[in-house]
C-alpha positions as CSV (number, residue, x, y, z in Angstrom):
1,M,15.5,-3.5,17.1
2,R,14.0,-5.2,14.4
3,H,11.1,-7.3,14.3
4,T,11.4,-11.1,15.2
5,P,10.8,-13.1,12.0
6,Y,7.9,-15.8,12.9
7,G,8.8,-19.1,14.4
8,Y,11.6,-17.5,16.3
9,A,12.7,-16.7,20.1
10,F,15.1,-14.2,21.6
11,V,16.2,-16.3,24.4
12,D,19.2,-15.4,27.0
13,G,20.0,-13.0,24.2
14,K,20.4,-15.7,21.8
15,V,18.0,-16.3,18.7
16,V,16.4,-19.8,19.1
17,I,13.5,-21.5,17.1
18,D,10.0,-21.4,18.6
19,E,9.6,-25.1,17.5
20,E,5.6,-24.7,18.1
21,K,5.9,-21.7,15.0
22,A,8.5,-23.4,13.3
23,A,6.1,-26.5,13.0
24,K,3.4,-24.0,11.9
25,L,5.8,-22.4,9.3
26,R,7.4,-25.5,7.8
27,K,2.8,-27.2,7.5
28,I,2.3,-24.1,5.9
29,C,5.2,-25.0,3.4
30,E,3.9,-28.1,2.8
31,N,0.2,-27.0,2.4
32,Y,1.2,-24.7,-0.1
33,L,3.6,-27.3,-2.3
34,G,0.4,-29.7,-1.6
35,G,-1.9,-27.7,-3.7
36,M,-3.4,-24.9,-1.3
37,S,-3.2,-21.0,-1.9
38,F,-1.0,-19.3,1.0
39,V,-4.1,-17.7,2.8
40,A,-5.8,-21.2,3.2
41,A,-2.5,-22.5,3.7
42,A,-1.8,-20.3,6.7
43,A,-5.7,-20.8,7.5
44,D,-5.2,-25.0,8.0
45,V,-2.7,-23.9,11.1
46,G,-5.0,-21.2,12.5
47,L,-3.3,-18.1,11.2
48,T,-5.3,-15.2,9.8
49,M,-2.8,-13.7,7.2
50,T,-3.2,-12.1,3.9
51,H,-2.1,-13.7,0.4
52,C,1.1,-11.0,0.7
53,G,1.6,-11.6,4.0
54,V,1.8,-15.5,3.7
55,K,3.9,-15.3,0.4
56,G,6.2,-13.1,2.1
57,M,6.6,-14.9,5.2
58,I,7.5,-18.2,3.5
59,L,9.7,-16.6,1.0
60,N,12.2,-14.9,4.1
61,K,15.5,-15.7,3.1
62,R,16.3,-15.8,7.3
63,Y,14.2,-19.5,7.2
64,L,17.5,-20.7,5.8
65,G,19.8,-19.9,8.7
66,D,23.0,-17.5,8.8
67,N,24.8,-16.1,11.1
68,F,22.2,-15.0,13.2
69,Y,19.1,-17.3,13.1
70,P,19.1,-20.7,12.8
71,A,17.8,-22.0,9.4
72,I,14.4,-23.4,10.0
73,L,13.3,-24.3,6.1
74,T,15.7,-26.5,3.8
75,Q,17.0,-24.8,1.0
76,E,15.2,-27.5,-1.4
77,T,11.8,-26.5,0.3
78,V,12.6,-23.0,-0.5
79,R,13.3,-24.1,-4.0
80,K,10.2,-26.0,-4.4
81,I,8.6,-23.1,-3.0
82,E,9.6,-20.7,-5.4
83,E,9.3,-22.6,-8.7
84,E,5.4,-23.9,-7.4
85,R,4.9,-20.1,-6.8
86,L,6.5,-19.2,-10.3
87,K,4.5,-22.1,-12.3
88,R,1.6,-20.3,-10.8
89,E,1.7,-16.7,-11.2
90,A,2.1,-18.3,-15.3
91,V,-0.7,-20.3,-14.7
92,L,-2.2,-17.2,-14.2
93,G,-0.7,-15.0,-16.0
94,R,0.5,-12.9,-13.4
95,E,4.2,-13.0,-14.3
96,R,6.3,-10.3,-12.7
97,K,6.7,-7.2,-15.7
98,S,10.5,-7.1,-13.8
99,H,11.4,-10.0,-16.1
100,R,10.7,-8.3,-19.0
101,K,13.1,-6.3,-20.6
102,E,12.3,-2.8,-21.6
103,S,14.4,-0.1,-22.9
104,R,13.0,3.4,-20.8
105,A,14.4,7.3,-22.1
106,T,15.5,9.0,-19.4
107,L,14.0,12.5,-19.3
108,Y,15.4,15.4,-17.5
109,T,13.4,17.7,-16.3
110,I,15.0,21.6,-15.0
111,F,12.7,23.5,-13.2
112,S,13.1,27.2,-12.3
113,I,11.1,29.9,-10.7
114,P,12.0,33.8,-10.4
115,R,11.6,35.6,-7.2
116,V,8.0,35.8,-6.0
117,P,6.7,39.0,-4.9
118,K,4.1,39.2,-1.9
119,K,0.9,39.2,-3.7
120,Y,-2.0,38.0,-1.6
121,K,-2.8,38.1,2.0
122,D,-3.8,34.4,1.9
123,P,-1.4,31.7,2.7
124,I,-3.2,29.3,-0.1
125,S,-3.7,31.9,-2.7
126,Q,-0.1,33.5,-2.3
127,A,1.3,29.8,-2.7
128,E,-0.9,29.1,-6.0
129,Y,0.3,32.0,-7.2
130,A,4.1,30.7,-6.3
131,Y,3.1,27.6,-7.8
132,S,2.0,29.7,-11.1
133,L,5.0,30.8,-11.5
134,I,7.4,27.5,-11.8
135,Q,8.2,26.9,-15.4
136,S,10.2,23.5,-16.6
137,E,11.6,22.3,-19.3
138,V,12.8,18.9,-20.4
139,S,16.8,18.7,-20.8
140,E,18.5,16.0,-23.3
141,S,21.6,15.7,-21.1
C-alpha cells in the first residue's frame, strides 16, 4: 500500500478526513497565502518540515478529492497557492527552466568492444583493461 497523504486516515477500509490534521493543512495554506514561507507556515501549526516537503504536501492533487480521497482543499485555494508560488518564484528569479523553450540535439552513441582476452589475474585490473577496449562513436541517425 502506498503512503497515505497527511490529513487522511483509513477507517473500516475507507479513506476519511482526519479533521485535526486537515485543519493543520488548511492553516498551512492560509499562512502561506498570508505571506509566510512554506517552512514557517508549517512551523506555525507545529510541524517541522523542509521547504520541499511542505510544497509537495500542499500541492498534492489528492487534496482536491477524487474517487478515493475526499476533498480537503478547494480548487480556489489550490489555484491561489499556485499563483502565489509562481509570483514568489518570479520575484526571487527562480522560474522553472522547463518553461523555457530550448532546442536540443539528440546524439546517438554506438559502443562496441572486441572479445576481451584474460590478461590479468586481478579482477580490478582485468576490468580496467576491458573498459579500455570499449570504442564509441556518435551516429547521425
